[in-house]
BAROGU-847305 format. One line per field, with one value per residue (C-alpha): residue number from 1; residue in three letters; chain; x, y, z. Coordinates in steps of 0.25 Angstrom, whole numbers, always signed. Last residue first. Layout:
N
num <- NUM; ... $
residuo <- ala; ... $
cadena <- A; ... $
u <- X; ... $
v <- Y; ... $
w <- Z; ... $
END
This chain:
285
num <- 285; 284; 283; 282; 281; 280; 279; 278; 277; 276; 275; 274; 273; 272; 271; 270; 269; 268; 267; 266; 265; 264; 263; 262; 261; 260; 259; 258; 257; 256; 255; 254; 253; 252; 251; 250; 249; 248; 247; 246; 245; 244; 243; 242; 241; 240; 239; 238; 237; 236; 235; 234; 233; 232; 231; 230; 229; 228; 227; 226; 225; 224; 223; 222; 221; 220; 219; 218; 217; 216; 215; 214; 213; 212; 211; 210; 209; 208; 207; 206; 205; 204; 203; 202; 201; 200; 199; 198; 197; 196; 195; 194; 193; 192; 191; 190; 189; 188; 187; 186; 185; 184; 183; 182; 181; 180; 179; 178; 177; 176; 175; 174; 173; 172; 171; 170; 169; 168; 167; 166; 165; 164; 163; 162; 161; 160; 159; 158; 157; 156; 155; 154; 153; 152; 151; 150; 149; 148; 147; 146; 145; 144; 143; 142; 141; 140; 139; 138; 137; 136; 135; 134; 133; 132; 131; 130; 129; 128; 127; 126; 125; 124; 123; 122; 121; 120; 119; 118; 117; 116; 115; 114; 113; 112; 111; 110; 109; 108; 107; 106; 105; 104; 103; 102; 101; 100; 99; 98; 97; 96; 95; 94; 93; 92; 91; 90; 89; 88; 87; 86; 85; 84; 83; 82; 81; 80; 79; 78; 77; 76; 75; 74; 73; 72; 71; 70; 69; 68; 67; 66; 65; 64; 63; 62; 61; 60; 59; 58; 57; 56; 55; 54; 53; 52; 51; 50; 49; 48; 47; 46; 45; 44; 43; 42; 41; 40; 39; 38; 37; 36; 35; 34; 33; 32; 31; 30; 29; 28; 27; 26; 25; 24; 23; 22; 21; 20; 19; 18; 17; 16; 15; 14; 13; 12; 11; 10; 9; 8; 7; 6; 5; 4; 3; 2; 1 $
residuo <- gln; ile; pro; ile; ile; lys; val; pro; asn; val; glu; ile; lys; glu; val; lys; phe; thr; lys; ser; phe; tyr; lys; gly; lys; gln; gly; leu; leu; arg; lys; gly; pro; gly; ala; thr; glu; ala; ile; leu; tyr; asn; asn; gly; his; tyr; arg; val; tyr; asn; leu; ser; lys; glu; lys; thr; lys; thr; arg; ile; ala; thr; leu; ile; his; lys; arg; gln; val; leu; phe; ile; ile; asp; gln; ser; asp; ile; leu; trp; ile; leu; ile; gly; ala; phe; phe; ile; ala; lys; ser; asp; cys; asp; gly; tyr; gly; asp; ile; leu; leu; lys; pro; pro; pro; asn; val; gly; gly; cys; tyr; lys; asn; lys; asp; asn; cys; gln; pro; val; ala; tyr; pro; ile; asp; gln; val; phe; arg; met; ala; met; glu; ile; arg; asn; lys; arg; thr; asp; gln; asn; arg; lys; gln; leu; val; glu; val; ile; met; gly; ala; ile; pro; arg; cys; phe; ser; lys; ala; tyr; tyr; asp; ile; val; ala; ser; lys; asp; pro; glu; val; thr; asn; asp; asn; leu; leu; phe; leu; gly; asn; arg; ile; ile; gln; met; asn; arg; ala; lys; thr; glu; val; thr; glu; arg; his; ala; ser; phe; ile; lys; lys; pro; val; gly; phe; arg; ser; ile; met; arg; asp; thr; glu; thr; lys; thr; leu; glu; leu; lys; phe; his; leu; arg; asn; gly; phe; gln; asp; lys; phe; ile; tyr; asp; ile; lys; tyr; lys; gly; ser; asp; ser; ser; val; asp; tyr; val; val; tyr; asp; asn; lys; tyr; pro; glu; lys; gln; ala; thr; ser; thr; tyr; ala; ser; leu; val; ile; leu; phe; leu; val; pro; thr; lys; arg; phe; ser; thr; ser; ser; met $
cadena <- A; A; A; A; A; A; A; A; A; A; A; A; A; A; A; A; A; A; A; A; A; A; A; A; A; A; A; A; A; A; A; A; A; A; A; A; A; A; A; A; A; A; A; A; A; A; A; A; A; A; A; A; A; A; A; A; A; A; A; A; A; A; A; A; A; A; A; A; A; A; A; A; A; A; A; A; A; A; A; A; A; A; A; A; A; A; A; A; A; A; A; A; A; A; A; A; A; A; A; A; A; A; A; A; A; A; A; A; A; A; A; A; A; A; A; A; A; A; A; A; A; A; A; A; A; A; A; A; A; A; A; A; A; A; A; A; A; A; A; A; A; A; A; A; A; A; A; A; A; A; A; A; A; A; A; A; A; A; A; A; A; A; A; A; A; A; A; A; A; A; A; A; A; A; A; A; A; A; A; A; A; A; A; A; A; A; A; A; A; A; A; A; A; A; A; A; A; A; A; A; A; A; A; A; A; A; A; A; A; A; A; A; A; A; A; A; A; A; A; A; A; A; A; A; A; A; A; A; A; A; A; A; A; A; A; A; A; A; A; A; A; A; A; A; A; A; A; A; A; A; A; A; A; A; A; A; A; A; A; A; A; A; A; A; A; A; A; A; A; A; A; A; A; A; A; A; A; A; A; A; A; A; A; A; A $
u <- +11; +20; +34; +39; +52; +67; +77; +85; +94; +89; +87; +75; +76; +73; +65; +63; +50; +43; +28; +24; +18; +16; -1; +3; +0; -7; +0; -2; -11; -10; -15; -10; -3; +6; +20; +17; +16; +18; +17; +16; +28; +27; +38; +49; +60; +50; +38; +29; +14; +1; -9; -25; -20; -16; -2; +2; +19; +21; +33; +31; +34; +39; +37; +45; +42; +45; +54; +51; +57; +50; +55; +54; +50; +50; +62; +59; +51; +41; +36; +49; +55; +42; +42; +56; +48; +37; +48; +56; +44; +39; +54; +50; +37; +39; +40; +31; +33; +43; +48; +42; +48; +62; +64; +59; +69; +62; +68; +71; +83; +89; +100; +109; +112; +99; +96; +80; +78; +63; +56; +44; +30; +21; +13; +15; +2; +8; +18; +10; +0; +12; +15; +1; -1; +15; +11; -4; +3; +11; +2; -1; -17; -21; -23; -14; -3; -5; -4; +11; +15; +13; +19; +31; +33; +31; +42; +52; +50; +59; +71; +73; +68; +80; +93; +88; +76; +86; +95; +85; +80; +94; +91; +96; +109; +108; +121; +114; +109; +118; +113; +105; +106; +113; +127; +126; +126; +137; +144; +142; +148; +163; +164; +164; +172; +181; +181; +182; +171; +174; +164; +153; +143; +132; +140; +136; +123; +123; +116; +104; +98; +109; +100; +89; +93; +100; +87; +80; +90; +89; +74; +71; +59; +45; +33; +18; +10; -7; -15; -28; -36; -39; -35; -22; -17; -21; -12; -8; +7; +13; +28; +37; +51; +60; +67; +58; +49; +48; +35; +28; +15; +7; -6; -13; -27; -27; -16; -5; +4; +16; +17; +29; +30; +43; +42; +51; +62; +65; +65; +78; +84; +85; +90; +102; +105; +104; +117; +124; +125; +127; +111; +101; +89; +74; +64; +49; +44 $
v <- -4; -6; -9; -22; -17; -21; -25; -17; -25; -29; -23; -27; -19; -27; -21; -29; -31; -29; -26; -41; -46; -63; -62; -52; -37; -32; -21; -29; -39; -53; -66; -76; -87; -79; -73; -61; -49; -36; -25; -11; -3; +14; +22; +30; +21; +9; +8; -3; -3; -11; -8; -4; +11; +13; +19; +24; +24; +9; +1; -14; -22; -37; -48; -56; -65; -71; -59; -49; -44; -34; -35; -22; -19; -5; -4; -17; -5; -14; -25; -33; -32; -36; -52; -52; -45; -56; -66; -62; -61; -75; -82; -72; -76; -91; -97; -107; -113; -121; -116; -103; -101; -106; -97; -84; -87; -97; -92; -101; -97; -103; -111; -121; -135; -140; -135; -135; -123; -124; -114; -109; -112; -103; -105; -92; -84; -73; -73; -70; -63; -52; -50; -46; -36; -31; -30; -24; -13; -11; -9; -17; -18; -18; -33; -38; -28; -37; -50; -47; -38; -49; -60; -50; -52; -65; -65; -56; -65; -79; -72; -60; -59; -71; -64; -51; -56; -67; -54; -46; -55; -59; -73; -73; -76; -69; -63; -50; -52; -61; -62; -72; -73; -87; -79; -70; -80; -85; -73; -71; -84; -81; -66; -76; -86; -78; -68; -79; -86; -100; -109; -115; -116; -109; -108; -122; -119; -114; -101; -99; -95; -98; -114; -103; -98; -111; -119; -109; -107; -124; -121; -111; -105; -106; -97; -97; -87; -91; -79; -81; -68; -62; -47; -50; -59; -74; -86; -97; -100; -113; -113; -120; -124; -125; -136; -142; -143; -140; -139; -129; -128; -115; -115; -104; -106; -112; -101; -108; -113; -121; -135; -141; -129; -124; -121; -132; -129; -114; -119; -129; -119; -110; -118; -124; -110; -104; -116; -113; -98; -87; -85; -90; -83; -92; -91; -93; -76 $
w <- -82; -72; -75; -72; -62; -70; -57; -47; -38; -27; -14; -5; +8; +20; +32; +44; +52; +66; +62; +59; +48; +49; +44; +34; +34; +21; +14; +2; +3; +11; +5; +15; +8; +10; +12; +5; +14; +8; +17; +13; +14; +16; +15; +25; +26; +29; +32; +33; +28; +30; +21; +27; +29; +15; +11; -1; -7; -6; -1; -2; +9; +8; +20; +29; +42; +56; +61; +51; +37; +28; +16; +5; -7; -14; -17; -28; -36; -40; -48; -52; -37; -32; -39; -29; -19; -18; -20; -7; +0; -2; +3; +14; +18; +14; +1; -8; -22; -21; -35; -35; -19; -25; -37; -27; -15; -5; +9; +22; +24; +13; +19; +11; +12; +14; +0; -2; +5; +13; +11; +22; +14; +7; -5; -15; -15; -5; -19; -31; -21; -17; -33; -37; -24; -29; -42; -41; -31; -42; -52; -65; -64; -80; -78; -89; -81; -68; -75; -81; -71; -61; -69; -72; -58; -58; -69; -60; -49; -52; -61; -58; -43; -39; -37; -33; -25; -17; -15; -8; +1; +4; +12; +27; +35; +48; +55; +55; +40; +32; +17; +8; -6; -6; -13; -2; +9; +3; -1; +14; +18; +9; +16; +31; +26; +20; +33; +42; +50; +59; +54; +60; +49; +42; +30; +26; +26; +13; +9; +0; -13; -24; -29; -30; -44; -47; -46; -54; -65; -67; -67; -76; -70; -74; -68; -70; -62; -62; -55; -48; -48; -32; -36; -28; -35; -33; -35; -47; -48; -58; -59; -68; -65; -77; -83; -91; -80; -66; -57; -47; -43; -36; -36; -26; -23; -9; -4; -1; +10; +8; +13; +22; +33; +37; +53; +56; +47; +50; +66; +61; +53; +63; +76; +64; +60; +75; +77; +64; +67; +54; +56; +47; +44; +43; +34; +38; +39 $
END
C-alpha cells in the first residue's frame, strides 16, 4: 500500500508526507506487451490501451473522455491542506471541516483522514468505469464467453496491466492520500494498489452484484475479494460473515489469477464493505 493516511495533527502530517514523497518512484512499472497512450485533442482525452486478457489475447480498448468535464470531476477529489493547520476547534469549525472532508470524497476514520472508497466509486463509476465494463461484456459476448467468472477475470487483467506507480497530487495545496481516482488514473496512465483496487471495484459493480465485493485493507496493501458459492482447494479465500471470498489481486504488473495471493498479501487485514447506490448491472446473455 503506497498511499498514506493523514492524522489531524500538523507535526504528524509533515512526517507522513515526507515519507510518502521519498518512496514514490519516478517511472511506472509495466509489462513489456502493454501499450498505454494518452493524448488530448479537440477537447477530449483519448486513451489507447493494449493489454492481455485471461486467455492470453491482446485486446485494444479505446476511450474518449470530455476534457472539461473530466478535469472538473478530478478537481472534486482531495482535501485542502489548510484545514489541518493548528487552530482552536469549535463546534462550527469541526462541522465545516467535516463537510469539506466529505466534499473531497474523504472520510475521518479514528482521527485519520483517508479516501472514502465507496464515495469515490459512487461519484466516478458511471462516467469512467461503466464504459470499460461495457467493452468487457462486448468482447465476452462476441466469443460466447460471457460468464460471471470471465467478467471478473477480464476486469482483473484490464486493471493489472495498467502501469504501476505511486500517484502524485498535482495540486500542492491539496491532500490526495496517495490515490488516483478513476479518471486521473486513466489520464495519468498509472496507479498503485489502492487506486487500482478502487478502479477495479468501480468496474465490477456494473458486472456483478456490488454486495459481492469487499476491500481487504492491510497495513501496507489493499486488495479486493469476491464472494463465491463454491470453494476449490487450490485457491485462496477469506471468510467474512459466514461467506467465502476469493482474493482478487489487481495491483500488478504481476498477473495473479483470481484466488491467487499476491506478493504482499497478509493474513491480517480489515474488511471494508462497498456501500454504493444501486446501479443497473449489465445482464449476462
